[in-house]
A tleap script that builds the chain and sets N, CA, C and O, in Angstrom:
source leaprc.protein.ff14SB
mol = sequence {
  NMET ASN LEU LEU LEU ALA GLY GLN ALA ARG
  HIE ARG ALA ARG PRO GLY SER ALA LEU PRO
  ALA GLY ALA GLN ASP VAL LEU ALA VAL VAL
  ALA ASP PRO LEU ARG PRO VAL HIE LEU VAL
  VAL THR SER GLY ARG ALA GLY ARG ARG SER
  PHE VAL SER TRP GLN PRO TRP ASP ALA ARG
  THR GLY THR GLY ASN HIE TYR THR ALA LEU
  PRO ALA ALA VAL CYS ASP ALA LEU LEU ASP
  ALA GLY LEU ILE THR VAL GLY PRO ALA VAL
  GLN ASP PRO ARG ARG GLU VAL ARG VAL VAL
  GLY ILE THR GLU ALA GLY ARG ARG THR ARG
  ARG PRO ALA ALA TYR ALA CALA
}
set mol.1.N position { -0.212 -1.571 14.832 }
set mol.1.CA position { 1.000 -1.429 14.436 }
set mol.1.C position { 1.096 -2.621 13.704 }
set mol.1.O position { 0.907 -3.743 14.176 }
set mol.2.N position { 1.478 -2.287 12.214 }
set mol.2.CA position { 1.675 -3.383 11.099 }
set mol.2.C position { 3.040 -3.482 11.117 }
set mol.2.O position { 3.750 -2.511 11.378 }
set mol.3.N position { 3.608 -4.920 10.781 }
set mol.3.CA position { 5.016 -5.564 11.134 }
set mol.3.C position { 4.873 -5.924 9.710 }
set mol.3.O position { 3.886 -5.718 9.005 }
set mol.4.N position { 6.034 -6.513 9.364 }
set mol.4.CA position { 6.478 -7.318 8.294 }
set mol.4.C position { 6.147 -8.693 8.416 }
set mol.4.O position { 6.058 -9.208 9.530 }
set mol.5.N position { 5.929 -9.431 7.212 }
set mol.5.CA position { 5.475 -10.788 7.245 }
set mol.5.C position { 6.488 -11.527 8.076 }
set mol.5.O position { 7.643 -11.180 7.830 }
set mol.6.N position { 6.358 -12.430 8.971 }
set mol.6.CA position { 7.144 -13.416 9.756 }
set mol.6.C position { 7.631 -14.295 8.525 }
set mol.6.O position { 6.939 -14.754 7.616 }
set mol.7.N position { 8.783 -14.392 8.698 }
set mol.7.CA position { 9.694 -15.461 7.804 }
set mol.7.C position { 9.871 -14.895 6.530 }
set mol.7.O position { 10.419 -15.625 5.704 }
set mol.8.N position { 9.534 -13.751 6.169 }
set mol.8.CA position { 10.049 -13.092 4.666 }
set mol.8.C position { 11.013 -11.883 5.155 }
set mol.8.O position { 10.794 -10.933 5.908 }
set mol.9.N position { 11.996 -12.227 4.541 }
set mol.9.CA position { 13.033 -11.112 4.801 }
set mol.9.C position { 12.870 -10.516 3.572 }
set mol.9.O position { 12.637 -11.076 2.502 }
set mol.10.N position { 13.077 -8.750 3.909 }
set mol.10.CA position { 12.859 -8.018 3.337 }
set mol.10.C position { 13.983 -7.205 2.849 }
set mol.10.O position { 14.600 -7.172 3.914 }
set mol.11.N position { 14.843 -6.402 1.895 }
set mol.11.CA position { 15.993 -5.970 2.012 }
set mol.11.C position { 15.754 -4.392 2.185 }
set mol.11.O position { 14.718 -3.948 1.689 }
set mol.12.N position { 16.534 -3.591 2.782 }
set mol.12.CA position { 15.715 -2.293 2.844 }
set mol.12.C position { 16.929 -1.545 1.266 }
set mol.12.O position { 17.965 -1.825 0.664 }
set mol.13.N position { 16.029 -0.688 1.290 }
set mol.13.CA position { 16.948 0.620 0.321 }
set mol.13.C position { 18.343 1.222 0.237 }
set mol.13.O position { 18.354 2.037 1.159 }
set mol.14.N position { 19.048 1.245 -0.125 }
set mol.14.CA position { 20.154 1.906 -0.164 }
set mol.14.C position { 19.935 3.031 -0.410 }
set mol.14.O position { 19.272 3.377 -1.388 }
set mol.15.N position { 20.584 4.038 0.649 }
set mol.15.CA position { 20.608 5.346 0.840 }
set mol.15.C position { 20.855 6.145 -0.683 }
set mol.15.O position { 21.982 6.056 -1.168 }
set mol.16.N position { 19.667 7.017 -1.519 }
set mol.16.CA position { 19.763 7.265 -2.789 }
set mol.16.C position { 19.501 6.349 -4.068 }
set mol.16.O position { 19.608 6.521 -5.282 }
set mol.17.N position { 18.988 4.971 -2.989 }
set mol.17.CA position { 18.639 4.593 -4.409 }
set mol.17.C position { 17.171 5.117 -4.795 }
set mol.17.O position { 16.374 5.501 -3.940 }
set mol.18.N position { 16.810 5.087 -6.608 }
set mol.18.CA position { 15.687 5.516 -6.932 }
set mol.18.C position { 14.259 4.657 -6.230 }
set mol.18.O position { 14.419 3.610 -5.603 }
set mol.19.N position { 13.116 5.172 -6.410 }
set mol.19.CA position { 12.083 4.822 -6.091 }
set mol.19.C position { 11.495 4.682 -7.669 }
set mol.19.O position { 12.029 5.291 -8.596 }
set mol.20.N position { 10.343 3.814 -7.852 }
set mol.20.CA position { 10.080 3.609 -9.320 }
set mol.20.C position { 8.733 4.815 -9.377 }
set mol.20.O position { 8.038 5.225 -8.448 }
set mol.21.N position { 8.711 5.041 -10.317 }
set mol.21.CA position { 7.488 6.385 -10.697 }
set mol.21.C position { 6.326 5.902 -10.393 }
set mol.21.O position { 5.693 4.886 -10.676 }
set mol.22.N position { 6.109 7.186 -9.518 }
set mol.22.CA position { 4.551 7.066 -8.611 }
set mol.22.C position { 4.859 6.394 -7.964 }
set mol.22.O position { 4.211 5.366 -8.161 }
set mol.23.N position { 5.819 6.225 -6.865 }
set mol.23.CA position { 5.870 5.828 -5.393 }
set mol.23.C position { 5.842 7.026 -4.481 }
set mol.23.O position { 6.007 6.838 -3.275 }
set mol.24.N position { 5.676 8.074 -4.884 }
set mol.24.CA position { 5.189 9.289 -3.550 }
set mol.24.C position { 3.432 9.424 -3.779 }
set mol.24.O position { 2.803 10.026 -2.909 }
set mol.25.N position { 2.787 8.917 -4.817 }
set mol.25.CA position { 1.581 9.088 -4.833 }
set mol.25.C position { 0.864 7.541 -4.218 }
set mol.25.O position { -0.333 7.437 -3.952 }
set mol.26.N position { 1.837 6.457 -4.076 }
set mol.26.CA position { 1.345 5.457 -3.298 }
set mol.26.C position { 1.817 5.530 -2.265 }
set mol.26.O position { 1.217 4.751 -1.525 }
set mol.27.N position { 2.769 6.163 -1.632 }
set mol.27.CA position { 3.089 6.460 -0.334 }
set mol.27.C position { 1.844 7.401 0.575 }
set mol.27.O position { 1.457 7.238 1.732 }
set mol.28.N position { 1.508 8.211 -0.249 }
set mol.28.CA position { 0.265 9.429 0.287 }
set mol.28.C position { -0.778 8.860 0.228 }
set mol.28.O position { -1.532 9.172 1.149 }
set mol.29.N position { -1.401 7.717 -0.877 }
set mol.29.CA position { -2.131 6.789 -0.606 }
set mol.29.C position { -2.619 6.141 1.002 }
set mol.29.O position { -3.648 6.176 1.677 }
set mol.30.N position { -1.225 5.548 1.151 }
set mol.30.CA position { -1.460 4.381 2.335 }
set mol.30.C position { -0.913 4.993 3.533 }
set mol.30.O position { -0.789 4.304 4.545 }
set mol.31.N position { -0.477 6.561 3.519 }
set mol.31.CA position { -0.425 6.886 4.941 }
set mol.31.C position { -1.468 7.444 5.162 }
set mol.31.O position { -1.738 7.337 6.358 }
set mol.32.N position { -2.705 8.367 4.245 }
set mol.32.CA position { -3.842 9.111 4.359 }
set mol.32.C position { -4.985 7.656 5.338 }
set mol.32.O position { -5.348 6.599 4.821 }
set mol.33.N position { -5.280 8.104 6.739 }
set mol.33.CA position { -6.139 7.325 6.885 }
set mol.33.C position { -7.681 6.499 6.403 }
set mol.33.O position { -8.168 5.369 6.454 }
set mol.34.N position { -8.098 8.074 5.851 }
set mol.34.CA position { -9.310 7.658 5.104 }
set mol.34.C position { -9.472 6.917 3.910 }
set mol.34.O position { -10.572 6.809 3.369 }
set mol.35.N position { -8.286 6.324 3.402 }
set mol.35.CA position { -8.266 5.605 2.750 }
set mol.35.C position { -7.249 3.969 2.648 }
set mol.35.O position { -6.176 3.640 2.142 }
set mol.36.N position { -8.245 3.350 3.383 }
set mol.36.CA position { -7.479 2.121 4.034 }
set mol.36.C position { -6.713 1.325 2.517 }
set mol.36.O position { -7.360 1.393 1.471 }
set mol.37.N position { -5.601 0.741 2.516 }
set mol.37.CA position { -4.907 -0.087 1.453 }
set mol.37.C position { -4.897 -1.307 2.233 }
set mol.37.O position { -4.727 -1.401 3.448 }
set mol.38.N position { -5.186 -2.632 1.025 }
set mol.38.CA position { -5.093 -3.568 1.301 }
set mol.38.C position { -4.355 -4.776 0.446 }
set mol.38.O position { -4.395 -4.604 -0.772 }
set mol.39.N position { -3.746 -5.867 0.865 }
set mol.39.CA position { -3.165 -6.709 -0.253 }
set mol.39.C position { -4.136 -7.855 -0.071 }
set mol.39.O position { -4.225 -8.597 0.907 }
set mol.40.N position { -4.756 -7.867 -1.038 }
set mol.40.CA position { -5.671 -9.451 -1.192 }
set mol.40.C position { -4.780 -10.310 -2.176 }
set mol.40.O position { -4.354 -9.984 -3.284 }
set mol.41.N position { -4.615 -11.467 -1.499 }
set mol.41.CA position { -4.017 -12.695 -2.225 }
set mol.41.C position { -5.718 -13.614 -2.664 }
set mol.41.O position { -6.397 -14.104 -1.762 }
set mol.42.N position { -5.978 -13.660 -3.560 }
set mol.42.CA position { -6.911 -15.013 -4.068 }
set mol.42.C position { -6.675 -16.249 -4.306 }
set mol.42.O position { -5.783 -16.454 -5.129 }
set mol.43.N position { -7.272 -17.298 -3.777 }
set mol.43.CA position { -6.761 -18.479 -3.567 }
set mol.43.C position { -7.279 -19.033 -5.253 }
set mol.43.O position { -7.595 -18.138 -6.037 }
set mol.44.N position { -7.319 -19.951 -5.558 }
set mol.44.CA position { -7.505 -20.940 -6.555 }
set mol.44.C position { -6.094 -21.238 -7.723 }
set mol.44.O position { -5.074 -21.811 -7.341 }
set mol.45.N position { -6.251 -20.810 -8.944 }
set mol.45.CA position { -5.105 -21.268 -10.030 }
set mol.45.C position { -4.245 -20.566 -9.847 }
set mol.45.O position { -3.148 -21.100 -9.682 }
set mol.46.N position { -4.319 -19.231 -9.795 }
set mol.46.CA position { -2.746 -18.190 -10.035 }
set mol.46.C position { -2.469 -17.724 -8.494 }
set mol.46.O position { -1.328 -17.365 -8.204 }
set mol.47.N position { -3.374 -17.724 -7.621 }
set mol.47.CA position { -2.932 -17.476 -6.621 }
set mol.47.C position { -2.753 -15.573 -6.910 }
set mol.47.O position { -1.823 -14.861 -6.530 }
set mol.48.N position { -3.494 -15.330 -7.380 }
set mol.48.CA position { -3.451 -13.222 -7.697 }
set mol.48.C position { -3.225 -12.334 -6.612 }
set mol.48.O position { -4.123 -12.121 -5.797 }
set mol.49.N position { -2.085 -11.783 -6.521 }
set mol.49.CA position { -2.143 -10.353 -5.438 }
set mol.49.C position { -2.399 -9.392 -5.976 }
set mol.49.O position { -1.925 -9.272 -7.105 }
set mol.50.N position { -3.125 -8.443 -5.516 }
set mol.50.CA position { -3.509 -7.129 -6.163 }
set mol.50.C position { -3.344 -5.980 -4.602 }
set mol.50.O position { -3.728 -6.373 -3.501 }
set mol.51.N position { -3.071 -5.368 -4.695 }
set mol.51.CA position { -3.285 -3.907 -3.826 }
set mol.51.C position { -4.249 -2.925 -4.011 }
set mol.51.O position { -4.095 -1.988 -4.794 }
set mol.52.N position { -5.298 -3.106 -3.284 }
set mol.52.CA position { -6.419 -1.953 -3.253 }
set mol.52.C position { -6.611 -0.749 -2.193 }
set mol.52.O position { -6.629 -1.034 -0.996 }
set mol.53.N position { -6.706 0.149 -2.474 }
set mol.53.CA position { -7.192 1.142 -1.762 }
set mol.53.C position { -8.897 1.867 -1.690 }
set mol.53.O position { -9.442 2.471 -2.614 }
set mol.54.N position { -9.339 1.658 -0.659 }
set mol.54.CA position { -11.036 2.072 -0.690 }
set mol.54.C position { -10.643 3.375 -0.634 }
set mol.54.O position { -9.825 3.894 0.125 }
set mol.55.N position { -11.753 4.194 -2.112 }
set mol.55.CA position { -11.988 5.410 -2.245 }
set mol.55.C position { -13.055 5.632 -1.633 }
set mol.55.O position { -13.936 4.781 -1.753 }
set mol.56.N position { -13.286 6.676 -0.897 }
set mol.56.CA position { -14.488 7.070 -0.104 }
set mol.56.C position { -15.194 8.313 -0.848 }
set mol.56.O position { -14.561 9.125 -1.523 }
set mol.57.N position { -16.820 8.366 -0.603 }
set mol.57.CA position { -17.578 9.141 -1.666 }
set mol.57.C position { -17.202 10.354 -1.651 }
set mol.57.O position { -16.688 10.680 -0.581 }
set mol.58.N position { -17.255 11.088 -2.364 }
set mol.58.CA position { -16.538 12.735 -2.491 }
set mol.58.C position { -17.731 13.437 -2.896 }
set mol.58.O position { -18.104 13.363 -4.067 }
set mol.59.N position { -18.399 14.150 -1.989 }
set mol.59.CA position { -19.930 14.274 -2.622 }
set mol.59.C position { -18.999 15.723 -3.974 }
set mol.59.O position { -19.638 15.889 -5.014 }
set mol.60.N position { -18.153 16.262 -3.883 }
set mol.60.CA position { -17.955 17.146 -4.680 }
set mol.60.C position { -17.570 16.729 -5.981 }
set mol.60.O position { -17.423 17.659 -6.775 }
set mol.61.N position { -17.423 15.905 -6.296 }
set mol.61.CA position { -17.034 14.758 -7.498 }
set mol.61.C position { -17.962 13.964 -8.133 }
set mol.61.O position { -18.126 13.734 -9.331 }
set mol.62.N position { -18.806 13.407 -6.718 }
set mol.62.CA position { -19.683 12.638 -6.986 }
set mol.62.C position { -19.241 11.337 -7.411 }
set mol.62.O position { -19.813 10.658 -8.264 }
set mol.63.N position { -17.912 10.929 -6.608 }
set mol.63.CA position { -17.207 9.793 -7.163 }
set mol.63.C position { -16.539 9.124 -6.023 }
set mol.63.O position { -15.790 9.644 -5.195 }
set mol.64.N position { -16.927 7.881 -6.107 }
set mol.64.CA position { -15.948 6.721 -4.786 }
set mol.64.C position { -16.688 5.786 -4.564 }
set mol.64.O position { -17.323 5.237 -5.465 }
set mol.65.N position { -16.752 5.379 -3.141 }
set mol.65.CA position { -17.508 3.931 -2.445 }
set mol.65.C position { -16.859 3.263 -3.194 }
set mol.65.O position { -17.605 3.005 -4.139 }
set mol.66.N position { -15.727 2.735 -3.378 }
set mol.66.CA position { -15.277 1.544 -4.226 }
set mol.66.C position { -14.056 1.490 -4.310 }
set mol.66.O position { -13.357 2.504 -4.292 }
set mol.67.N position { -13.573 0.250 -4.421 }
set mol.67.CA position { -12.122 0.069 -4.264 }
set mol.67.C position { -11.019 0.095 -5.794 }
set mol.67.O position { -11.333 -0.434 -6.860 }
set mol.68.N position { -9.732 0.833 -5.535 }
set mol.68.CA position { -9.159 1.600 -6.547 }
set mol.68.C position { -7.818 0.235 -6.846 }
set mol.68.O position { -7.296 0.169 -5.733 }
set mol.69.N position { -7.319 -0.462 -7.458 }
set mol.69.CA position { -6.159 -0.953 -7.787 }
set mol.69.C position { -4.846 -0.213 -7.558 }
set mol.69.O position { -4.876 0.942 -7.983 }
set mol.70.N position { -3.651 -0.608 -6.967 }
set mol.70.CA position { -2.767 0.449 -6.938 }
set mol.70.C position { -1.478 -0.257 -7.673 }
set mol.70.O position { -1.283 -1.459 -7.491 }
set mol.71.N position { -0.647 0.481 -8.466 }
set mol.71.CA position { 0.114 -0.520 -9.264 }
set mol.71.C position { 1.316 -1.524 -8.176 }
set mol.71.O position { 2.161 -1.152 -7.362 }
set mol.72.N position { 0.986 -2.590 -8.538 }
set mol.72.CA position { 1.602 -3.876 -7.734 }
set mol.72.C position { 3.107 -3.772 -7.619 }
set mol.72.O position { 3.654 -4.058 -6.553 }
set mol.73.N position { 3.982 -3.266 -8.953 }
set mol.73.CA position { 5.200 -3.109 -9.308 }
set mol.73.C position { 5.154 -1.804 -8.103 }
set mol.73.O position { 5.610 -2.330 -7.088 }
set mol.74.N position { 4.970 -1.037 -7.936 }
set mol.74.CA position { 5.200 0.271 -7.245 }
set mol.74.C position { 5.326 -0.403 -5.565 }
set mol.74.O position { 6.372 -0.511 -4.923 }
set mol.75.N position { 4.022 -0.773 -5.142 }
set mol.75.CA position { 3.926 -1.555 -4.051 }
set mol.75.C position { 4.942 -2.748 -3.546 }
set mol.75.O position { 5.268 -2.875 -2.366 }
set mol.76.N position { 5.271 -3.368 -4.320 }
set mol.76.CA position { 6.430 -4.712 -4.223 }
set mol.76.C position { 7.496 -3.678 -4.237 }
set mol.76.O position { 7.903 -3.469 -3.094 }
set mol.77.N position { 8.070 -2.982 -5.117 }
set mol.77.CA position { 9.291 -1.746 -4.712 }
set mol.77.C position { 9.238 -1.280 -3.407 }
set mol.77.O position { 10.187 -1.492 -2.652 }
set mol.78.N position { 8.088 -0.570 -2.978 }
set mol.78.CA position { 8.036 -0.111 -1.711 }
set mol.78.C position { 8.335 -1.163 -0.197 }
set mol.78.O position { 9.175 -0.954 0.678 }
set mol.79.N position { 7.214 -2.446 -0.293 }
set mol.79.CA position { 7.508 -3.172 0.537 }
set mol.79.C position { 9.047 -3.716 0.377 }
set mol.79.O position { 9.611 -3.816 1.467 }
set mol.80.N position { 9.563 -3.958 -0.358 }
set mol.80.CA position { 11.018 -4.621 -0.299 }
set mol.80.C position { 12.008 -3.729 -0.031 }
set mol.80.O position { 13.117 -4.182 0.253 }
set mol.81.N position { 11.727 -1.805 -0.082 }
set mol.81.CA position { 12.238 -1.260 0.418 }
set mol.81.C position { 12.257 -0.509 2.171 }
set mol.81.O position { 12.999 0.308 2.717 }
set mol.82.N position { 10.987 -1.318 2.641 }
set mol.82.CA position { 10.590 -1.259 3.843 }
set mol.82.C position { 9.906 0.199 4.239 }
set mol.82.O position { 9.976 0.813 5.304 }
set mol.83.N position { 9.386 0.454 3.304 }
set mol.83.CA position { 8.605 1.835 3.241 }
set mol.83.C position { 7.097 1.471 3.866 }
set mol.83.O position { 6.461 2.240 4.587 }
set mol.84.N position { 6.659 0.157 3.448 }
set mol.84.CA position { 5.319 -0.292 3.515 }
set mol.84.C position { 5.832 -1.112 4.143 }
set mol.84.O position { 7.019 -1.432 4.199 }
set mol.85.N position { 4.389 -1.761 4.995 }
set mol.85.CA position { 4.318 -2.873 5.676 }
set mol.85.C position { 2.799 -3.694 5.442 }
set mol.85.O position { 1.676 -3.231 5.243 }
set mol.86.N position { 3.243 -4.988 5.549 }
set mol.86.CA position { 1.428 -5.882 5.509 }
set mol.86.C position { 1.367 -6.516 7.008 }
set mol.86.O position { 2.255 -7.159 7.568 }
set mol.87.N position { 0.402 -6.250 7.382 }
set mol.87.CA position { 0.016 -6.953 8.752 }
set mol.87.C position { 0.062 -7.952 8.534 }
set mol.87.O position { 0.613 -8.506 7.583 }
set mol.88.N position { -0.971 -8.724 10.057 }
set mol.88.CA position { -1.203 -9.901 9.750 }
set mol.88.C position { -2.718 -10.563 8.765 }
set mol.88.O position { -3.720 -9.882 8.549 }
set mol.89.N position { -2.552 -11.794 8.365 }
set mol.89.CA position { -3.716 -11.986 7.704 }
set mol.89.C position { -4.972 -12.363 7.654 }
set mol.89.O position { -5.030 -13.378 8.348 }
set mol.90.N position { -6.155 -12.093 7.169 }
set mol.90.CA position { -7.360 -12.367 7.561 }
set mol.90.C position { -7.741 -13.237 6.702 }
set mol.90.O position { -8.176 -12.863 5.613 }
set mol.91.N position { -7.666 -14.349 6.975 }
set mol.91.CA position { -8.303 -15.480 6.392 }
set mol.91.C position { -10.046 -15.732 6.031 }
set mol.91.O position { -10.922 -15.801 6.893 }
set mol.92.N position { -10.265 -15.844 4.514 }
set mol.92.CA position { -11.656 -16.364 4.165 }
set mol.92.C position { -11.373 -17.088 2.970 }
set mol.92.O position { -10.487 -16.829 2.157 }
set mol.93.N position { -12.454 -18.302 2.921 }
set mol.93.CA position { -12.093 -19.653 1.728 }
set mol.93.C position { -11.914 -18.982 0.286 }
set mol.93.O position { -12.009 -19.807 -0.622 }
set mol.94.N position { -11.745 -18.047 -0.006 }
set mol.94.CA position { -11.453 -17.702 -1.412 }
set mol.94.C position { -10.175 -16.651 -1.319 }
set mol.94.O position { -9.590 -16.405 -2.373 }
set mol.95.N position { -9.839 -16.187 -0.413 }
set mol.95.CA position { -8.837 -15.090 -0.053 }
set mol.95.C position { -8.233 -14.554 1.053 }
set mol.95.O position { -9.011 -14.313 1.977 }
set mol.96.N position { -7.144 -14.310 1.225 }
set mol.96.CA position { -6.291 -13.678 2.152 }
set mol.96.C position { -5.961 -12.254 2.094 }
set mol.96.O position { -5.359 -11.770 1.136 }
set mol.97.N position { -6.426 -11.440 3.314 }
set mol.97.CA position { -6.516 -10.018 2.965 }
set mol.97.C position { -5.583 -9.296 3.824 }
set mol.97.O position { -6.229 -9.118 4.857 }
set mol.98.N position { -4.296 -8.722 3.996 }
set mol.98.CA position { -3.676 -8.182 5.220 }
set mol.98.C position { -3.890 -6.192 4.982 }
set mol.98.O position { -4.326 -5.634 3.975 }
set mol.99.N position { -3.676 -5.898 5.562 }
set mol.99.CA position { -3.558 -4.176 5.768 }
set mol.99.C position { -2.270 -3.849 5.460 }
set mol.99.O position { -1.337 -4.397 6.048 }
set mol.100.N position { -2.080 -2.937 4.523 }
set mol.100.CA position { -1.080 -2.298 4.282 }
set mol.100.C position { -0.710 -1.090 4.758 }
set mol.100.O position { -1.253 -0.173 4.143 }
set mol.101.N position { 0.284 -0.623 5.951 }
set mol.101.CA position { 0.695 0.408 6.427 }
set mol.101.C position { 1.813 0.728 6.265 }
set mol.101.O position { 2.673 -0.090 5.937 }
set mol.102.N position { 2.168 2.569 6.547 }
set mol.102.CA position { 3.442 3.207 6.201 }
set mol.102.C position { 4.242 3.120 7.138 }
set mol.102.O position { 3.618 3.141 8.199 }
set mol.103.N position { 5.539 3.013 7.313 }
set mol.103.CA position { 6.543 2.382 8.301 }
set mol.103.C position { 7.483 3.858 8.396 }
set mol.103.O position { 7.878 4.413 7.371 }
set mol.104.N position { 7.718 4.290 9.519 }
set mol.104.CA position { 8.097 5.642 9.940 }
set mol.104.C position { 9.194 6.321 8.769 }
set mol.104.O position { 9.337 7.522 8.538 }
set mol.105.N position { 9.903 5.187 8.120 }
set mol.105.CA position { 10.761 5.538 7.068 }
set mol.105.C position { 10.072 5.981 5.873 }
set mol.105.O position { 10.432 6.911 5.152 }
set mol.106.N position { 8.964 5.178 5.704 }
set mol.106.CA position { 8.013 6.040 4.689 }
set mol.106.C position { 7.605 7.153 4.542 }
set mol.106.O position { 7.476 7.758 3.478 }
set mol.107.N position { 7.216 7.737 6.276 }
set mol.107.CA position { 6.610 8.769 6.143 }
set mol.107.C position { 7.925 9.782 5.977 }
set mol.107.O position { 7.763 10.846 5.381 }
set mol.108.N position { 9.326 9.400 6.557 }
set mol.108.CA position { 10.135 10.534 6.064 }
set mol.108.C position { 10.340 10.432 4.769 }
set mol.108.O position { 10.683 11.496 4.255 }
set mol.109.N position { 10.259 9.598 4.109 }
set mol.109.CA position { 10.673 9.847 2.436 }
set mol.109.C position { 9.248 10.536 1.751 }
set mol.109.O position { 9.388 11.449 0.937 }
set mol.110.N position { 8.139 10.146 2.049 }
set mol.110.CA position { 7.052 11.135 1.670 }
set mol.110.C position { 7.331 12.649 1.297 }
set mol.110.O position { 8.133 13.171 2.071 }
set mol.111.N position { 6.885 13.430 0.351 }
set mol.111.CA position { 7.206 14.950 0.415 }
set mol.111.C position { 6.159 15.040 0.855 }
set mol.111.O position { 5.276 14.189 0.756 }
set mol.112.N position { 6.056 16.492 1.632 }
set mol.112.CA position { 4.382 17.200 1.976 }
set mol.112.C position { 3.840 17.489 0.873 }
set mol.112.O position { 4.509 17.516 -0.159 }
set mol.113.N position { 2.539 17.754 0.892 }
set mol.113.CA position { 1.402 17.794 -0.286 }
set mol.113.C position { 1.688 19.452 -0.325 }
set mol.113.O position { 2.076 20.259 0.519 }
set mol.114.N position { 1.313 19.540 -1.679 }
set mol.114.CA position { 1.524 20.950 -2.267 }
set mol.114.C position { 0.440 21.903 -1.422 }
set mol.114.O position { -0.625 21.291 -1.347 }
set mol.115.N position { 0.390 22.833 -0.952 }
set mol.115.CA position { -0.762 24.046 -0.643 }
set mol.115.C position { -0.983 24.487 -1.937 }
set mol.115.O position { -0.275 24.813 -2.890 }
set mol.116.N position { -2.560 24.375 -1.622 }
set mol.116.CA position { -3.198 25.506 -2.819 }
set mol.116.C position { -3.062 26.741 -2.348 }
set mol.116.O position { -3.215 27.094 -1.179 }
set mol.117.N position { -2.643 27.695 -3.680 }
set mol.117.CA position { -2.904 28.972 -3.665 }
set mol.117.C position { -3.752 29.482 -3.145 }
set mol.117.O position { -3.876 30.704 -3.217 }
savepdb mol mol.pdb
quit
């Protein structure tokens, strides 16, 4: 179960408010259990935040087994809209990692995948 961060107030999107371009793609990635998504905050000078998704190996294309960055602005907009959540932090000396999950509202917002003909 993923929860919003304690102490962080997140406003909910008004019905009919537009999501940024790419929001449906990011929601599809977050909803896919084969591609876990994490929010990584590095310590140090800037405290850089990035949303990353694990890409599993795809034998058909010969690609995968690496992390891919998701657009931070889109992820932040989805987080602000209450469509995705971040779980508790896992600390290590160099960074903080939080699991990103989809909320029930995010599941309802997702468009169903197109079926191949």
